[in-house]
Chimera marker file (.cmm) of the C-alpha trace (Angstrom):
<marker_set name="trace">
<marker id="1" x="92.923" y="108.653" z="72.675" r="1" g="1" b="0" radius="0.5"/>
<marker id="2" x="94.258" y="105.229" z="71.780" r="1" g="1" b="0" radius="0.5"/>
<marker id="3" x="92.517" y="103.000" z="69.257" r="1" g="1" b="0" radius="0.5"/>
<marker id="4" x="91.696" y="100.447" z="71.955" r="1" g="1" b="0" radius="0.5"/>
<marker id="5" x="89.999" y="103.083" z="74.078" r="1" g="1" b="0" radius="0.5"/>
<marker id="6" x="87.967" y="104.266" z="71.084" r="1" g="1" b="0" radius="0.5"/>
<marker id="7" x="86.829" y="100.696" z="70.406" r="1" g="1" b="0" radius="0.5"/>
<marker id="8" x="86.052" y="100.080" z="74.069" r="1" g="1" b="0" radius="0.5"/>
<marker id="9" x="84.006" y="103.268" z="74.320" r="1" g="1" b="0" radius="0.5"/>
<marker id="10" x="82.142" y="102.345" z="71.122" r="1" g="1" b="0" radius="0.5"/>
<marker id="11" x="81.201" y="99.042" z="72.763" r="1" g="1" b="0" radius="0.5"/>
<marker id="12" x="80.152" y="100.885" z="75.926" r="1" g="1" b="0" radius="0.5"/>
<marker id="13" x="77.718" y="102.823" z="73.736" r="1" g="1" b="0" radius="0.5"/>
<marker id="14" x="76.395" y="99.547" z="72.280" r="1" g="1" b="0" radius="0.5"/>
<marker id="15" x="75.875" y="98.160" z="75.772" r="1" g="1" b="0" radius="0.5"/>
<marker id="16" x="74.121" y="101.372" z="76.848" r="1" g="1" b="0" radius="0.5"/>
<marker id="17" x="71.638" y="100.853" z="74.017" r="1" g="1" b="0" radius="0.5"/>
<marker id="18" x="71.032" y="97.243" z="75.060" r="1" g="1" b="0" radius="0.5"/>
<marker id="19" x="70.514" y="98.274" z="78.683" r="1" g="1" b="0" radius="0.5"/>
<marker id="20" x="68.122" y="101.076" z="77.708" r="1" g="1" b="0" radius="0.5"/>
<marker id="21" x="66.078" y="98.642" z="75.606" r="1" g="1" b="0" radius="0.5"/>
<marker id="22" x="65.837" y="96.189" z="78.510" r="1" g="1" b="0" radius="0.5"/>
<marker id="23" x="67.732" y="93.515" z="76.594" r="1" g="1" b="0" radius="0.5"/>
<marker id="24" x="69.354" y="92.190" z="79.776" r="1" g="1" b="0" radius="0.5"/>
<marker id="25" x="66.194" y="92.153" z="81.857" r="1" g="1" b="0" radius="0.5"/>
<marker id="26" x="66.568" y="89.288" z="84.303" r="1" g="1" b="0" radius="0.5"/>
<marker id="27" x="70.294" y="89.005" z="83.634" r="1" g="1" b="0" radius="0.5"/>
<marker id="28" x="71.453" y="92.106" z="85.506" r="1" g="1" b="0" radius="0.5"/>
<marker id="29" x="71.259" y="93.527" z="88.968" r="1" g="1" b="0" radius="0.5"/>
<marker id="30" x="68.362" y="95.925" z="89.402" r="1" g="1" b="0" radius="0.5"/>
<marker id="31" x="69.577" y="99.468" z="88.974" r="1" g="1" b="0" radius="0.5"/>
<marker id="32" x="72.141" y="98.631" z="86.320" r="1" g="1" b="0" radius="0.5"/>
<marker id="33" x="71.469" y="101.446" z="83.903" r="1" g="1" b="0" radius="0.5"/>
<marker id="34" x="74.904" y="102.453" z="82.679" r="1" g="1" b="0" radius="0.5"/>
<marker id="35" x="78.347" y="101.012" z="82.081" r="1" g="1" b="0" radius="0.5"/>
<marker id="36" x="80.981" y="100.509" z="83.183" r="1" g="1" b="0" radius="0.5"/>
<marker id="37" x="79.411" y="99.056" z="86.304" r="1" g="1" b="0" radius="0.5"/>
<marker id="38" x="80.352" y="96.230" z="88.637" r="1" g="1" b="0" radius="0.5"/>
<marker id="39" x="77.474" y="93.828" z="87.944" r="1" g="1" b="0" radius="0.5"/>
<marker id="40" x="78.404" y="90.258" z="88.791" r="1" g="1" b="0" radius="0.5"/>
<marker id="41" x="75.362" y="88.825" z="86.971" r="1" g="1" b="0" radius="0.5"/>
<marker id="42" x="76.212" y="90.500" z="83.657" r="1" g="1" b="0" radius="0.5"/>
<marker id="43" x="79.911" y="89.765" z="84.104" r="1" g="1" b="0" radius="0.5"/>
<marker id="44" x="79.062" y="86.082" z="84.569" r="1" g="1" b="0" radius="0.5"/>
<marker id="45" x="76.660" y="86.162" z="81.602" r="1" g="1" b="0" radius="0.5"/>
<marker id="46" x="79.426" y="87.537" z="79.370" r="1" g="1" b="0" radius="0.5"/>
<marker id="47" x="81.989" y="85.009" z="80.609" r="1" g="1" b="0" radius="0.5"/>
<marker id="48" x="79.577" y="82.290" z="79.519" r="1" g="1" b="0" radius="0.5"/>
<marker id="49" x="79.162" y="84.062" z="76.200" r="1" g="1" b="0" radius="0.5"/>
<marker id="50" x="82.958" y="84.250" z="75.870" r="1" g="1" b="0" radius="0.5"/>
<marker id="51" x="83.243" y="80.473" z="76.180" r="1" g="1" b="0" radius="0.5"/>
<marker id="52" x="80.705" y="80.159" z="73.368" r="1" g="1" b="0" radius="0.5"/>
<marker id="53" x="82.581" y="82.642" z="71.168" r="1" g="1" b="0" radius="0.5"/>
<marker id="54" x="85.874" y="80.803" z="71.677" r="1" g="1" b="0" radius="0.5"/>
<marker id="55" x="84.096" y="77.629" z="70.571" r="1" g="1" b="0" radius="0.5"/>
<marker id="56" x="82.989" y="79.431" z="67.425" r="1" g="1" b="0" radius="0.5"/>
<marker id="57" x="86.613" y="80.324" z="66.648" r="1" g="1" b="0" radius="0.5"/>
<marker id="58" x="87.480" y="76.633" z="66.883" r="1" g="1" b="0" radius="0.5"/>
<marker id="59" x="84.501" y="75.714" z="64.700" r="1" g="1" b="0" radius="0.5"/>
<marker id="60" x="85.633" y="78.130" z="61.982" r="1" g="1" b="0" radius="0.5"/>
<marker id="61" x="89.077" y="76.513" z="61.869" r="1" g="1" b="0" radius="0.5"/>
<marker id="62" x="89.088" y="72.791" z="62.574" r="1" g="1" b="0" radius="0.5"/>
<marker id="63" x="92.660" y="72.202" z="61.474" r="1" g="1" b="0" radius="0.5"/>
<marker id="64" x="93.513" y="71.512" z="65.128" r="1" g="1" b="0" radius="0.5"/>
<marker id="65" x="91.490" y="68.259" z="65.095" r="1" g="1" b="0" radius="0.5"/>
<marker id="66" x="93.072" y="64.842" z="64.541" r="1" g="1" b="0" radius="0.5"/>
<marker id="67" x="90.465" y="63.887" z="61.956" r="1" g="1" b="0" radius="0.5"/>
<marker id="68" x="87.775" y="65.654" z="59.949" r="1" g="1" b="0" radius="0.5"/>
<marker id="69" x="90.044" y="68.661" z="60.081" r="1" g="1" b="0" radius="0.5"/>
<marker id="70" x="89.465" y="70.107" z="56.633" r="1" g="1" b="0" radius="0.5"/>
<marker id="71" x="87.287" y="73.084" z="57.585" r="1" g="1" b="0" radius="0.5"/>
<marker id="72" x="88.991" y="76.469" z="57.556" r="1" g="1" b="0" radius="0.5"/>
<marker id="73" x="87.082" y="79.650" z="56.862" r="1" g="1" b="0" radius="0.5"/>
<marker id="74" x="89.506" y="82.561" z="57.161" r="1" g="1" b="0" radius="0.5"/>
<marker id="75" x="86.869" y="85.321" z="57.187" r="1" g="1" b="0" radius="0.5"/>
<marker id="76" x="84.577" y="83.495" z="59.620" r="1" g="1" b="0" radius="0.5"/>
<marker id="77" x="87.502" y="82.858" z="61.961" r="1" g="1" b="0" radius="0.5"/>
<marker id="78" x="88.469" y="86.540" z="61.930" r="1" g="1" b="0" radius="0.5"/>
<marker id="79" x="84.847" y="87.526" z="62.616" r="1" g="1" b="0" radius="0.5"/>
<marker id="80" x="84.689" y="85.147" z="65.583" r="1" g="1" b="0" radius="0.5"/>
<marker id="81" x="88.017" y="86.431" z="66.946" r="1" g="1" b="0" radius="0.5"/>
<marker id="82" x="86.526" y="89.943" z="66.818" r="1" g="1" b="0" radius="0.5"/>
<marker id="83" x="83.560" y="88.637" z="68.841" r="1" g="1" b="0" radius="0.5"/>
<marker id="84" x="85.979" y="87.239" z="71.446" r="1" g="1" b="0" radius="0.5"/>
<marker id="85" x="87.554" y="90.672" z="71.891" r="1" g="1" b="0" radius="0.5"/>
<marker id="86" x="84.173" y="92.418" z="72.038" r="1" g="1" b="0" radius="0.5"/>
<marker id="87" x="82.886" y="90.057" z="74.702" r="1" g="1" b="0" radius="0.5"/>
<marker id="88" x="86.130" y="90.497" z="76.673" r="1" g="1" b="0" radius="0.5"/>
<marker id="89" x="85.397" y="94.231" z="76.674" r="1" g="1" b="0" radius="0.5"/>
<marker id="90" x="81.909" y="93.468" z="78.019" r="1" g="1" b="0" radius="0.5"/>
<marker id="91" x="83.421" y="91.366" z="80.816" r="1" g="1" b="0" radius="0.5"/>
<marker id="92" x="85.696" y="94.269" z="81.731" r="1" g="1" b="0" radius="0.5"/>
<marker id="93" x="82.953" y="96.900" z="81.640" r="1" g="1" b="0" radius="0.5"/>
<marker id="94" x="80.576" y="94.743" z="83.712" r="1" g="1" b="0" radius="0.5"/>
<marker id="95" x="83.422" y="94.344" z="86.207" r="1" g="1" b="0" radius="0.5"/>
<marker id="96" x="83.426" y="98.116" z="86.615" r="1" g="1" b="0" radius="0.5"/>
<marker id="97" x="86.539" y="98.915" z="84.551" r="1" g="1" b="0" radius="0.5"/>
<marker id="98" x="86.758" y="101.729" z="82.015" r="1" g="1" b="0" radius="0.5"/>
<marker id="99" x="88.724" y="101.881" z="78.760" r="1" g="1" b="0" radius="0.5"/>
<marker id="100" x="91.759" y="103.590" z="80.246" r="1" g="1" b="0" radius="0.5"/>
<marker id="101" x="92.050" y="101.078" z="83.087" r="1" g="1" b="0" radius="0.5"/>
<marker id="102" x="91.831" y="98.103" z="80.747" r="1" g="1" b="0" radius="0.5"/>
<marker id="103" x="94.294" y="99.607" z="78.252" r="1" g="1" b="0" radius="0.5"/>
<marker id="104" x="96.794" y="100.284" z="81.046" r="1" g="1" b="0" radius="0.5"/>
<marker id="105" x="96.346" y="96.769" z="82.445" r="1" g="1" b="0" radius="0.5"/>
<marker id="106" x="96.926" y="95.200" z="79.007" r="1" g="1" b="0" radius="0.5"/>
<marker id="107" x="100.000" y="97.361" z="78.432" r="1" g="1" b="0" radius="0.5"/>
<marker id="108" x="101.398" y="96.437" z="81.841" r="1" g="1" b="0" radius="0.5"/>
<marker id="109" x="100.705" y="92.734" z="81.323" r="1" g="1" b="0" radius="0.5"/>
<marker id="110" x="102.435" y="92.795" z="77.935" r="1" g="1" b="0" radius="0.5"/>
<marker id="111" x="105.507" y="94.269" z="79.661" r="1" g="1" b="0" radius="0.5"/>
<marker id="112" x="105.380" y="91.531" z="82.317" r="1" g="1" b="0" radius="0.5"/>
<marker id="113" x="105.134" y="88.832" z="79.659" r="1" g="1" b="0" radius="0.5"/>
<marker id="114" x="108.000" y="90.349" z="77.672" r="1" g="1" b="0" radius="0.5"/>
<marker id="115" x="110.173" y="90.359" z="80.770" r="1" g="1" b="0" radius="0.5"/>
<marker id="116" x="109.312" y="86.724" z="81.484" r="1" g="1" b="0" radius="0.5"/>
<marker id="117" x="110.057" y="85.462" z="77.992" r="1" g="1" b="0" radius="0.5"/>
<marker id="118" x="113.268" y="87.437" z="77.547" r="1" g="1" b="0" radius="0.5"/>
<marker id="119" x="114.708" y="85.997" z="80.776" r="1" g="1" b="0" radius="0.5"/>
<marker id="120" x="114.428" y="82.443" z="79.478" r="1" g="1" b="0" radius="0.5"/>
<link id1="1" id2="2" r="1" g="1" b="0" radius="0.2"/>
<link id1="2" id2="3" r="1" g="1" b="0" radius="0.2"/>
<link id1="3" id2="4" r="1" g="1" b="0" radius="0.2"/>
<link id1="4" id2="5" r="1" g="1" b="0" radius="0.2"/>
<link id1="5" id2="6" r="1" g="1" b="0" radius="0.2"/>
<link id1="6" id2="7" r="1" g="1" b="0" radius="0.2"/>
<link id1="7" id2="8" r="1" g="1" b="0" radius="0.2"/>
<link id1="8" id2="9" r="1" g="1" b="0" radius="0.2"/>
<link id1="9" id2="10" r="1" g="1" b="0" radius="0.2"/>
<link id1="10" id2="11" r="1" g="1" b="0" radius="0.2"/>
<link id1="11" id2="12" r="1" g="1" b="0" radius="0.2"/>
<link id1="12" id2="13" r="1" g="1" b="0" radius="0.2"/>
<link id1="13" id2="14" r="1" g="1" b="0" radius="0.2"/>
<link id1="14" id2="15" r="1" g="1" b="0" radius="0.2"/>
<link id1="15" id2="16" r="1" g="1" b="0" radius="0.2"/>
<link id1="16" id2="17" r="1" g="1" b="0" radius="0.2"/>
<link id1="17" id2="18" r="1" g="1" b="0" radius="0.2"/>
<link id1="18" id2="19" r="1" g="1" b="0" radius="0.2"/>
<link id1="19" id2="20" r="1" g="1" b="0" radius="0.2"/>
<link id1="20" id2="21" r="1" g="1" b="0" radius="0.2"/>
<link id1="21" id2="22" r="1" g="1" b="0" radius="0.2"/>
<link id1="22" id2="23" r="1" g="1" b="0" radius="0.2"/>
<link id1="23" id2="24" r="1" g="1" b="0" radius="0.2"/>
<link id1="24" id2="25" r="1" g="1" b="0" radius="0.2"/>
<link id1="25" id2="26" r="1" g="1" b="0" radius="0.2"/>
<link id1="26" id2="27" r="1" g="1" b="0" radius="0.2"/>
<link id1="27" id2="28" r="1" g="1" b="0" radius="0.2"/>
<link id1="28" id2="29" r="1" g="1" b="0" radius="0.2"/>
<link id1="29" id2="30" r="1" g="1" b="0" radius="0.2"/>
<link id1="30" id2="31" r="1" g="1" b="0" radius="0.2"/>
<link id1="31" id2="32" r="1" g="1" b="0" radius="0.2"/>
<link id1="32" id2="33" r="1" g="1" b="0" radius="0.2"/>
<link id1="33" id2="34" r="1" g="1" b="0" radius="0.2"/>
<link id1="34" id2="35" r="1" g="1" b="0" radius="0.2"/>
<link id1="35" id2="36" r="1" g="1" b="0" radius="0.2"/>
<link id1="36" id2="37" r="1" g="1" b="0" radius="0.2"/>
<link id1="37" id2="38" r="1" g="1" b="0" radius="0.2"/>
<link id1="38" id2="39" r="1" g="1" b="0" radius="0.2"/>
<link id1="39" id2="40" r="1" g="1" b="0" radius="0.2"/>
<link id1="40" id2="41" r="1" g="1" b="0" radius="0.2"/>
<link id1="41" id2="42" r="1" g="1" b="0" radius="0.2"/>
<link id1="42" id2="43" r="1" g="1" b="0" radius="0.2"/>
<link id1="43" id2="44" r="1" g="1" b="0" radius="0.2"/>
<link id1="44" id2="45" r="1" g="1" b="0" radius="0.2"/>
<link id1="45" id2="46" r="1" g="1" b="0" radius="0.2"/>
<link id1="46" id2="47" r="1" g="1" b="0" radius="0.2"/>
<link id1="47" id2="48" r="1" g="1" b="0" radius="0.2"/>
<link id1="48" id2="49" r="1" g="1" b="0" radius="0.2"/>
<link id1="49" id2="50" r="1" g="1" b="0" radius="0.2"/>
<link id1="50" id2="51" r="1" g="1" b="0" radius="0.2"/>
<link id1="51" id2="52" r="1" g="1" b="0" radius="0.2"/>
<link id1="52" id2="53" r="1" g="1" b="0" radius="0.2"/>
<link id1="53" id2="54" r="1" g="1" b="0" radius="0.2"/>
<link id1="54" id2="55" r="1" g="1" b="0" radius="0.2"/>
<link id1="55" id2="56" r="1" g="1" b="0" radius="0.2"/>
<link id1="56" id2="57" r="1" g="1" b="0" radius="0.2"/>
<link id1="57" id2="58" r="1" g="1" b="0" radius="0.2"/>
<link id1="58" id2="59" r="1" g="1" b="0" radius="0.2"/>
<link id1="59" id2="60" r="1" g="1" b="0" radius="0.2"/>
<link id1="60" id2="61" r="1" g="1" b="0" radius="0.2"/>
<link id1="61" id2="62" r="1" g="1" b="0" radius="0.2"/>
<link id1="62" id2="63" r="1" g="1" b="0" radius="0.2"/>
<link id1="63" id2="64" r="1" g="1" b="0" radius="0.2"/>
<link id1="64" id2="65" r="1" g="1" b="0" radius="0.2"/>
<link id1="65" id2="66" r="1" g="1" b="0" radius="0.2"/>
<link id1="66" id2="67" r="1" g="1" b="0" radius="0.2"/>
<link id1="67" id2="68" r="1" g="1" b="0" radius="0.2"/>
<link id1="68" id2="69" r="1" g="1" b="0" radius="0.2"/>
<link id1="69" id2="70" r="1" g="1" b="0" radius="0.2"/>
<link id1="70" id2="71" r="1" g="1" b="0" radius="0.2"/>
<link id1="71" id2="72" r="1" g="1" b="0" radius="0.2"/>
<link id1="72" id2="73" r="1" g="1" b="0" radius="0.2"/>
<link id1="73" id2="74" r="1" g="1" b="0" radius="0.2"/>
<link id1="74" id2="75" r="1" g="1" b="0" radius="0.2"/>
<link id1="75" id2="76" r="1" g="1" b="0" radius="0.2"/>
<link id1="76" id2="77" r="1" g="1" b="0" radius="0.2"/>
<link id1="77" id2="78" r="1" g="1" b="0" radius="0.2"/>
<link id1="78" id2="79" r="1" g="1" b="0" radius="0.2"/>
<link id1="79" id2="80" r="1" g="1" b="0" radius="0.2"/>
<link id1="80" id2="81" r="1" g="1" b="0" radius="0.2"/>
<link id1="81" id2="82" r="1" g="1" b="0" radius="0.2"/>
<link id1="82" id2="83" r="1" g="1" b="0" radius="0.2"/>
<link id1="83" id2="84" r="1" g="1" b="0" radius="0.2"/>
<link id1="84" id2="85" r="1" g="1" b="0" radius="0.2"/>
<link id1="85" id2="86" r="1" g="1" b="0" radius="0.2"/>
<link id1="86" id2="87" r="1" g="1" b="0" radius="0.2"/>
<link id1="87" id2="88" r="1" g="1" b="0" radius="0.2"/>
<link id1="88" id2="89" r="1" g="1" b="0" radius="0.2"/>
<link id1="89" id2="90" r="1" g="1" b="0" radius="0.2"/>
<link id1="90" id2="91" r="1" g="1" b="0" radius="0.2"/>
<link id1="91" id2="92" r="1" g="1" b="0" radius="0.2"/>
<link id1="92" id2="93" r="1" g="1" b="0" radius="0.2"/>
<link id1="93" id2="94" r="1" g="1" b="0" radius="0.2"/>
<link id1="94" id2="95" r="1" g="1" b="0" radius="0.2"/>
<link id1="95" id2="96" r="1" g="1" b="0" radius="0.2"/>
<link id1="96" id2="97" r="1" g="1" b="0" radius="0.2"/>
<link id1="97" id2="98" r="1" g="1" b="0" radius="0.2"/>
<link id1="98" id2="99" r="1" g="1" b="0" radius="0.2"/>
<link id1="99" id2="100" r="1" g="1" b="0" radius="0.2"/>
<link id1="100" id2="101" r="1" g="1" b="0" radius="0.2"/>
<link id1="101" id2="102" r="1" g="1" b="0" radius="0.2"/>
<link id1="102" id2="103" r="1" g="1" b="0" radius="0.2"/>
<link id1="103" id2="104" r="1" g="1" b="0" radius="0.2"/>
<link id1="104" id2="105" r="1" g="1" b="0" radius="0.2"/>
<link id1="105" id2="106" r="1" g="1" b="0" radius="0.2"/>
<link id1="106" id2="107" r="1" g="1" b="0" radius="0.2"/>
<link id1="107" id2="108" r="1" g="1" b="0" radius="0.2"/>
<link id1="108" id2="109" r="1" g="1" b="0" radius="0.2"/>
<link id1="109" id2="110" r="1" g="1" b="0" radius="0.2"/>
<link id1="110" id2="111" r="1" g="1" b="0" radius="0.2"/>
<link id1="111" id2="112" r="1" g="1" b="0" radius="0.2"/>
<link id1="112" id2="113" r="1" g="1" b="0" radius="0.2"/>
<link id1="113" id2="114" r="1" g="1" b="0" radius="0.2"/>
<link id1="114" id2="115" r="1" g="1" b="0" radius="0.2"/>
<link id1="115" id2="116" r="1" g="1" b="0" radius="0.2"/>
<link id1="116" id2="117" r="1" g="1" b="0" radius="0.2"/>
<link id1="117" id2="118" r="1" g="1" b="0" radius="0.2"/>
<link id1="118" id2="119" r="1" g="1" b="0" radius="0.2"/>
<link id1="119" id2="120" r="1" g="1" b="0" radius="0.2"/>
</marker_set>
């Protein structure tokens, strides 16, 4: 098994725990008891969370700003980038995709991008 698939499946287990504890009560479609599952409410919830996590990456490294751009916390930025990837896995699993499907899609997309940029 690939490292990505191991990480994805580890996050599936984390989400299973949250579902079993009722942590998403009110945020998920009734009957959502396991993942991956196509649950538009939880997918939407995690997209909103993703926007927040991306903002936290920017907050950890403000060198992109025109002024007051002195903040840069390397470890905090890395931690927030990890959160971005974790939430992206949640978006995929609450869209009904499993680890193998997502890994294959990423691999394919990387090939498409490589072809695009090498043609230029």
